[in-house]
Structures are given as structure tokens and as C-alpha cells.
C-alpha positions in Angstrom: -90.6 33.5 -13.0 -89.6 29.8 -13.1 -88.6 28.0 -9.9 -85.1 27.6 -11.2 -84.7 31.3 -12.0 -86.3 32.3 -8.7 -83.8 30.1 -6.8 -81.0 31.6 -8.8 -82.2 35.2 -8.3 -82.6 34.6 -4.5 -79.0 33.3 -4.1 -77.4 36.0 -6.3 -79.4 38.7 -4.5 -78.2 37.3 -1.2 -74.6 37.3 -2.3 -74.8 40.9 -3.5 -76.4 42.0 -0.3 -73.8 40.1 1.8 -71.1 41.8 -0.2 -72.5 45.3 0.6 -72.9 44.4 4.3 -69.3 43.2 4.4 -68.1 46.5 2.9 -70.1 48.4 5.6 -68.5 46.2 8.2 -65.0 47.0 6.9 -65.8 50.7 6.9 -66.3 50.5 10.7 -63.1 48.6 11.2 -64.5 45.0 11.2 -63.6 42.0 9.1 -66.1 40.1 6.9 -66.9 36.7 8.2 -69.0 33.9 6.7 -72.6 34.2 8.0 -73.6 31.1 10.0 -76.2 28.9 8.4 -78.4 29.3 11.6 -79.0 33.0 10.8 -81.1 32.3 7.8 -82.0 28.6 8.3 -79.9 25.7 7.5 -81.6 24.9 4.2 -82.2 28.4 3.0 -81.0 28.5 -0.7 -80.0 32.1 -0.3 -77.5 31.1 2.3 -75.6 28.6 0.2 -72.7 29.1 -2.2 -73.2 26.2 -4.7 -69.9 24.6 -5.7 -69.0 22.3 -8.6 -65.8 20.1 -8.3 -63.9 19.7 -11.5 -61.5 16.8 -11.1 -62.4 14.2 -8.4 -59.0 12.5 -7.9 -56.7 12.3 -5.0 -56.2 16.0 -4.1 -59.9 16.7 -4.6 -61.0 13.9 -2.3 -58.6 14.5 0.6 -58.2 18.3 0.4 -60.4 20.4 -1.9 -63.9 18.9 -1.4 -63.5 18.4 2.3 -62.1 21.9 2.5 -65.4 23.2 1.2 -68.0 20.9 2.6 -66.9 21.6 6.2 -68.7 25.0 5.8 -72.5 25.0 6.2 -72.9 27.9 3.8 -71.2 26.0 0.9 -72.8 23.1 -0.9 -71.1 20.8 -3.3 -73.9 20.2 -5.8 -71.9 18.8 -8.8 -68.8 16.8 -9.6 -67.0 16.4 -12.9 -64.3 14.0 -14.1 -63.5 12.6 -17.5 -62.9 9.3 -15.8 -66.5 8.2 -15.3 -65.6 5.8 -12.5 -63.9 8.6 -10.6 -66.8 10.9 -11.3 -69.3 8.4 -9.8 -67.1 7.7 -6.8 -66.8 11.4 -6.3 -70.6 11.6 -6.3 -70.8 8.8 -3.8 -68.2 10.4 -1.5 -70.1 13.8 -1.4 -73.5 12.2 -1.0 -72.3 10.0 1.8 -70.8 13.0 3.6 -74.0 15.0 3.4 -76.1 11.9 4.4 -74.0 11.4 7.5 -73.9 15.1 8.3 -77.7 15.6 8.0 -78.7 12.3 9.5 -80.8 11.2 6.5 -80.2 9.9 3.0 -78.9 12.4 0.4 -78.6 12.0 -3.3 -78.4 15.6 -4.6 -75.0 15.6 -6.4 -75.1 16.0 -10.2 -72.4 14.2 -12.2 -70.7 15.6 -15.3 -68.0 14.1 -17.5 -67.2 17.4 -19.4 -66.5 20.6 -17.6 -68.1 22.7 -20.3 -71.5 21.2 -19.3 -70.9 21.9 -15.6 -70.0 25.5 -16.3 -73.3 26.0 -18.2 -75.2 25.2 -15.0 -76.4 28.6 -13.8 -77.0 27.3 -10.3 -73.3 26.8 -9.7 -71.6 29.9 -8.2 -68.0 28.6 -7.8 -65.8 25.7 -8.9 -62.9 23.8 -7.5 -60.3 23.0 -10.2 -58.4 19.9 -9.0 -57.1 18.6 -12.3 -53.6 17.8 -13.6 -51.5 20.9 -14.1 -51.9 21.1 -17.9 -55.6 21.8 -17.6 -55.5 24.5 -14.9 -55.3 27.6 -17.1 -57.7 26.5 -19.8 -60.5 25.4 -17.3 -59.8 28.5 -15.2 -60.3 30.9 -18.1 -63.5 29.1 -19.1 -64.8 29.2 -15.6 -64.3 32.9 -15.0 -65.7 33.7 -18.4 -68.8 31.7 -17.4 -69.2 33.9 -14.3 -67.9 31.4 -11.8 -65.6 32.1 -8.9 -62.7 29.7 -8.7 -60.4 27.8 -6.3 -57.6 26.3 -8.4 -54.9 24.0 -7.4 -51.4 25.2 -7.9 -49.3 25.6 -10.0 -51.2 28.2 -11.9 -50.3 27.0 -15.3 -48.1 24.8 -17.4 -46.4 27.7 -19.2 -45.7 31.3 -18.4 -47.8 32.5 -21.3 -50.8 30.5 -20.1 -50.4 32.0 -16.6 -50.4 35.5 -18.0 -53.5 34.8 -20.1 -55.3 33.3 -17.0 -54.5 36.2 -14.8 -55.6 38.7 -17.4 -58.9 36.8 -17.8 -59.6 36.9 -14.1 -58.9 40.6 -13.9 -61.2 41.4 -16.9 -64.1 39.4 -15.4 -63.8 40.5 -11.8 -64.2 36.9 -10.5 -62.7 35.8 -7.2 -59.8 33.4 -7.9 -57.9 31.6 -5.1 -54.8 29.7 -5.9 -54.4 26.6 -3.8 -51.2 27.9 -2.1 -52.5 26.9 1.3 -49.3 27.5 3.1 -50.3 31.2 3.1 -53.2 30.2 5.5 -50.8 28.4 7.8 -49.8 30.5 10.8 -46.1 29.8 10.8 -45.6 30.9 7.2 -47.4 34.2 7.7 -45.5 34.8 10.9 -42.1 34.0 9.3 -42.9 36.4 6.5 -43.9 39.1 9.0 -40.7 38.6 10.9 -38.6 39.0 7.8 -40.6 42.0 6.6 -40.1 43.7 9.9 -36.4 43.3 10.0 -36.0 40.7 12.8 -33.1 39.1 10.9 -31.7 42.4 9.7 -31.4 43.0 6.0 -32.4 39.9 4.0 -29.6 38.5 1.9 -30.2 34.9 0.9 -33.2 32.6 0.7 -32.7 28.8 0.6 -35.6 26.7 -0.6 -35.5 22.9 -0.2 -37.7 20.7 -2.4 -37.9 16.9 -2.6 -37.0 15.1 -5.8 -38.7 12.5 -8.0 -37.4 9.1 -9.2 -37.0 8.1 -12.9 -39.1 5.0 -13.0 -39.1 2.3 -15.6 -40.2 1.9 -19.2 -43.9 1.2 -19.4 -45.7 -0.7 -22.2 -48.7 0.6 -24.1 -52.0 -0.5 -22.6 -55.7 -0.5 -23.8 -57.4 2.7 -22.7 -59.9 2.0 -20.0 -63.5 2.3 -21.2 -64.2 4.7 -18.3 -61.5 7.2 -19.3 -61.8 9.9 -22.0 -58.0 9.7 -22.7 -58.0 12.1 -25.7 -59.5 14.8 -23.6 -57.3 13.9 -20.6 -54.2 14.6 -22.8 -55.8 18.0 -23.6 -53.5 20.5 -25.3 -50.5 18.2 -25.0 -49.2 15.8 -27.7 -50.9 12.6 -28.4 -49.0 9.7 -26.8 -49.9 6.1 -26.0 -51.9 5.2 -22.9 -50.2 3.4 -20.0 -51.6 3.6 -16.5 -48.5 5.0 -14.8 -48.6 8.0 -17.2 -52.1 8.9 -15.9 -53.6 7.9 -12.6 -54.3 4.6 -10.8 -57.4 2.7 -12.0 -57.8 1.4 -8.5 -57.4 3.7 -5.5 -56.1 7.2 -5.2 -52.4 7.1 -4.7 -50.1 9.7 -6.1 -50.6 9.7 -9.9 -47.9 9.2 -12.5 -48.6 12.3 -14.5 -46.9 14.3 -11.8 -43.6 12.8 -13.0 -44.1 13.4 -16.7 -42.9 16.7 -18.2 -45.7 16.6 -20.7 -48.1 17.5 -18.0 -46.0 19.5 -15.5 -42.4 20.5 -14.5 -42.0 18.2 -11.5 -41.2 19.3 -8.0 -39.9 22.7 -9.1 -43.5 23.7 -9.7 -45.1 21.0 -7.4 -43.7 21.9 -4.0 -41.8 24.9 -5.5 -45.0 26.9 -6.2 -45.8 26.7 -2.4 -42.3 27.6 -1.2 -41.4 30.3 -3.8 -44.8 31.9 -3.1 -44.2 32.1 0.6 -40.6 33.3 0.0 -41.9 36.1 -2.3 -44.4 37.0 0.5 -41.5 37.6 2.9 -39.3 39.3 0.3 -42.1 41.7 -0.8 -41.6 40.5 -4.4 -45.1 39.0 -5.0 -45.7 41.0 -8.2 -42.3 40.7 -9.8 -39.6 38.0 -10.2 -35.9 37.4 -10.5 -33.8 39.2 -13.0 -31.1 36.6 -13.4 -31.4 32.8 -13.0 -28.9 30.0 -13.5 -28.2 26.4 -12.4 -28.2 22.7 -13.3 -30.3 19.6 -12.9 -30.1 15.9 -13.6 -32.8 14.3 -15.8 -33.6 10.6 -16.3 -31.9 8.9 -19.2 -34.6 6.3 -19.6 -38.0 5.4 -18.4 -41.5 6.9 -18.6 -41.0 9.4 -15.9 -38.8 12.3 -17.1 -39.1 15.2 -14.7 -36.0 16.6 -13.0 -34.1 14.7 -10.3 -31.3 16.3 -8.2 -30.9 19.9 -8.9 -29.6 23.3 -7.8 -30.8 26.5 -9.4 -30.2 30.1 -8.3 -31.9 33.5 -8.9 -31.0 37.1 -8.2 -33.7 39.8 -7.6 -33.5 43.5 -8.2 -33.5 44.2 -4.5 -30.2 42.2 -4.2 -31.7 39.0 -2.6 -30.2 35.8 -3.8 -32.5 32.7 -3.9 -31.1 29.2 -4.1 -33.4 26.2 -4.7 -32.1 22.6 -4.3 -33.1 19.1 -3.3 -30.1 19.0 -1.0 -31.7 21.4 1.5 -34.3 20.5 4.1 -37.8 20.8 2.7 -38.8 24.4 3.6 -37.6 28.0 3.4 -34.6 29.4 5.2 -34.2 33.2 5.2 -30.7 34.5 6.0 -30.1 38.1 6.9 -27.4 40.3 8.4 -28.6 39.5 12.0 -29.6 35.9 11.8 -31.9 33.4 10.1 -35.4 32.0 10.1 -36.5 28.5 8.8 -40.1 27.7 8.1 -41.8 24.5 6.7 -44.8 22.3 7.1 -42.8 20.1 9.5 -43.9 16.5 9.1 -47.2 17.4 7.4 -47.9 16.2 3.9 -50.8 16.1 1.6 -51.1 12.3 1.5 -49.1 9.4 2.6 -47.9 8.8 -0.9 -46.4 12.3 -1.3 -42.6 12.7 -1.1 -41.5 15.3 1.5 -37.7 15.1 1.3 -35.8 15.8 4.5 -38.3 17.4 6.9 -37.3 20.3 9.1 -39.0 22.0 12.0 -42.1 24.0 11.3 -40.5 27.2 12.6 -36.9 27.7 13.8 -34.4 30.6 14.1 -30.8 31.3 14.8 -31.9 32.8 18.1 -35.2 31.7 19.9 -35.9 35.3 20.7 -36.5 36.0 17.0 -39.5 33.7 16.8 -40.7 34.8 20.3 -41.0 38.3 18.9 -44.3 40.1 18.9 -45.2 42.1 15.8 -46.2 45.5 17.1 -49.4 47.4 16.1 -47.4 49.9 14.0 -45.3 47.2 12.2 -46.1 45.3 9.0 -49.0 42.9 9.4 -49.7 40.6 6.5 -53.1 39.3 5.3 -54.3 36.7 7.8 -56.4 33.7 6.8 -57.5 31.0 9.2 -58.2 28.4 6.5 -57.6 28.5 2.8 -60.9 27.3 1.4 -62.8 29.3 4.1 -61.0 32.4 3.0 -62.1 31.8 -0.6 -65.7 31.4 0.5 -65.5 34.6 2.6 -64.2 36.5 -0.4 -67.0 35.1 -2.7 -69.4 36.9 -0.4 -67.4 40.0 0.4 -65.8 40.4 -3.1 -62.5 41.3 -1.6 -59.3 39.7 -2.9 -58.4 36.3 -1.4 -55.1 35.6 0.3 -53.6 33.9 -2.7 -54.9 35.8 -5.8 -54.2 34.7 -9.3 -51.6 37.3 -10.2 -49.5 36.4 -7.1 -49.9 32.7 -8.0 -48.9 33.5 -11.6 -45.7 35.3 -10.5 -44.6 32.5 -8.2 -45.4 29.9 -10.8 -43.5 31.9 -13.4 -40.4 32.0 -11.2 -40.5 28.2 -10.9 -40.9 27.8 -14.6 -37.9 30.1 -15.2 -35.8 27.9 -12.9 -37.1 24.9 -15.0 -36.1 26.6 -18.2 -32.6 27.1 -16.8 -32.5 23.3 -16.0 -33.1 22.6 -19.7 -30.8 25.3 -21.1 -28.0 24.7 -18.7 -26.9 28.3 -18.7 -27.8 31.7 -17.2 -30.8 33.7 -18.4 -31.8 37.3 -17.9 -35.4 38.0 -17.1 -37.5 41.2 -17.4 -40.3 40.8 -14.8 -42.2 43.8 -16.3 -42.3 42.6 -19.9 -42.3 38.9 -18.8 -39.7 38.1 -21.5 -36.1 37.0 -21.5 -33.6 39.7 -22.5 -32.0 39.1 -26.0 -32.7 35.4 -25.8 -34.8 33.9 -28.5 -34.1 30.3 -27.4 -35.4 31.0 -23.9 -38.4 33.0 -25.1 -39.5 30.2 -27.3 -40.0 28.2 -24.0 -42.5 30.7 -22.7 -45.2 28.7 -24.6 -45.7 25.1 -25.8 -47.4 23.8 -29.0 -51.0 23.2 -28.3 -53.1 20.4 -29.7 -56.5 21.2 -31.1 -59.3 21.3 -30.1 -57.9 21.8 -26.6 -55.7 24.8 -27.3 -56.0 28.0 -25.2 -58.1 30.6 -26.9 -55.9 33.1 -28.9 
């Protein structure tokens, strides 16, 4: 057996053994935990989950890669970006971290500029997908079919059809797929959901979700494509348009990229922050595997300039259980649950991903109509929701235990779908009727045509 195959066999064998041990632990009432590196030796290859980072931009550098490298049992062994400068800077960032951590020079990170090549590396067990939104579903499907477990930034997909294809692919392959809906791993969001589920505000009637907005920006002239950027591949399945820096990402530094404000690559804040808040609202509403049945509302869109995602807006949805959801930029950033006996508000408070991220009007991390509500203790016989101490750590735990993570792909798909339905309403300017089981609009060809987008070859989704 070759050294490479022996190493791979050793690691795979360890993961399978750990999974069986975790199942045994669960059978005796325990909870699977990540085995400390000290148990097997810090450098034992069987103790490490090898990770490849696909996309080494802002969110990868400040959130996803640090989220993984903090755990001794995970090793970032490869980085990939189709901007060669960013790929090299990602390699330097990871190498420097491990050099400082281990107290000696480290230069073990491989660099790729095409995710296909990274996925062919049999030594890689899992991947981080930290790319622009329009690449999430395509890379996610390729990763699970290549046998990799996946942590993917939200939103799940650019379209509802893509999200369904991704969720189906994950189910068929049995891979562990965590959506980067990290609010689920924040104590206040889980506690708020438990309070609502256990009737602390009576019968839930209305959910108010506040999201920040985006500016319109200016017209931007065509620019030469930087030699370090594979711009054709960066555009992916979306239409070919001229390059200008503010359409893509900064060539110097890692501030918030312009693509977040272009509808070609995403839907704006309705899926940006919206995927987080709608997901946590669904958690409290017990509607994680369904969606609204009626949606309506309005939004303002820029009349000029490069950036064209929605500005001020107000959209509303009605669920089969009678709960009314209202989403608007005019509310404080967060989620307010109103019931027959009071209300609960939950948010990140003043926390934000990076200094360049808009947050809108910040509210308290946790508040209620009566302080006694949020001082309440959830009893042993009441509803207790899935608890995760840290989002990336939960993913790593589940890679070993093979249990579902706290933010599985189907749940992420449903929250993303809801956001995309609200976005469709913004464009149509009228009410739509949604069938959550069939994932189709009722008697509405115009709306159903918006479940997909034309895809440019050779980057189209398979099938």
C-alpha cells in the first residue's frame, strides 16, 4: 500500500471508528464530542479532519477558516480561489497561523485555482464554501458527489430550483452539510425559539423581521480584467457582463465586495441577512421544513447605477398555521415574536461580521414585554431545541459522529426559499400563492418562471 493510500485509509478508518463510538455514547445518554488531539498525539494523521477552503475572500478569512483552525483535530490543508492573488494570500494566512500556533515554520498548505482539482484530492475530507452566492449550489453539489462533507455559507442558493437540487444531492450522498446560519449556534437565538415554542408569549400571532438595506451606488466604467482573476469562471452560470472592480471584489484589501449589491449574483439583503433571521424565525415557528402559503409586498429598486439590489421594502407572508410574517428595513435588525401574552425580541445586538457590513438599526440581543419571560427556565419536560456551542465546531463534531448538524441543508433550503419568494414578490409587485409541498406557485406561470434562471455554459448546474 502506498504512503498516500495508507494515510488516507488510516484517517478514514479513524472517522468510521469515531462515528461508531459516538453512536454508542448516544445509546447511553451521552453527547458526542470532538476527541482532544492529546488523546492520539497532536500530529497523528488519524486524528485530523483535513479541510479545503474554497473561496479565500473576506468571509473566509475572518470567519470560516478561523472557525475551523481553532480546533486541533481539524487541519486546513488546501485553499482555492480563482483570484490567484487571493489564493496565495490565503495560503500565507493559514501557514502563518499554523507557524505561530506550533512555534515553528509551517508551509504545508496546497494552493488551487479551480475547485474541481481540489475536490479530486482524496486526502481532503471536508470543504468550506465561502464563495459568492451564485456558486454555492454548483460547488456544493460537486463536493458531496466527490465524497466531501461541506460547510457552506448562506444563502443556500441563487434560485429555489438550485436549492432543491442541492438538498436532494446531499440526501442521496449521505454527506454532512452545514449551512453557515451561525445564529443557530448563538445562545440567545436558541433560547428565544425555545421560549416561543413553549408558549411563554401565548399563541404566536405575528413575526416581525428587520433587515438593513443597501445603497444604489454609481455607474461604473469597464475596466481591464486583472491578470490574477479568472473573470469568466467568476461569473459562472450568470450572464457575461463587462468587468469593473465594484462588480466583483476589491483588488486591494478585503472590504465588503460589490457583488453583494448586484442582483446577477444574489438577491440583496433579503437573502443576505434574511437567510439568518428567517431561519431562526422558522425555528421558533416550527416551520423549518415548509414555508409560507401567501406572500405579498413592495420594494424600491435603484433607477441607475451598477448596484441594483432592493432598497427600502416591506414584504409579508402568511403560513398555514396562521402566523403572519412581516419583513422590512423599517424594523430594528432582528426578530420580534408577538403572541397573545406578550413579545420577545432577539438579535445579534451590536455584533456584525466585519466593520464594513451594514447592520441597520441595532436592537438588544434579547428583550421581552415582561422581564420574567426571558428569565424563564425551560423545564425538563418541555421542548428543548438542538444545542450547538459553536457552528464550525458542530460541523466537525457531526463529521465524526455522522449525526445531522444544527443547520442542515434542507432547513437552509427552506429558509432561503422563503427569502427568494419574498424577492419574487418585490419584482412582481403583487400577491403570490405558494405550495410548500410541491415548491411551486399556484396557477402562476409568471412566478414559476422565476424559480430558475438561465444558466451560462459550461457552468450550468447538471440537469
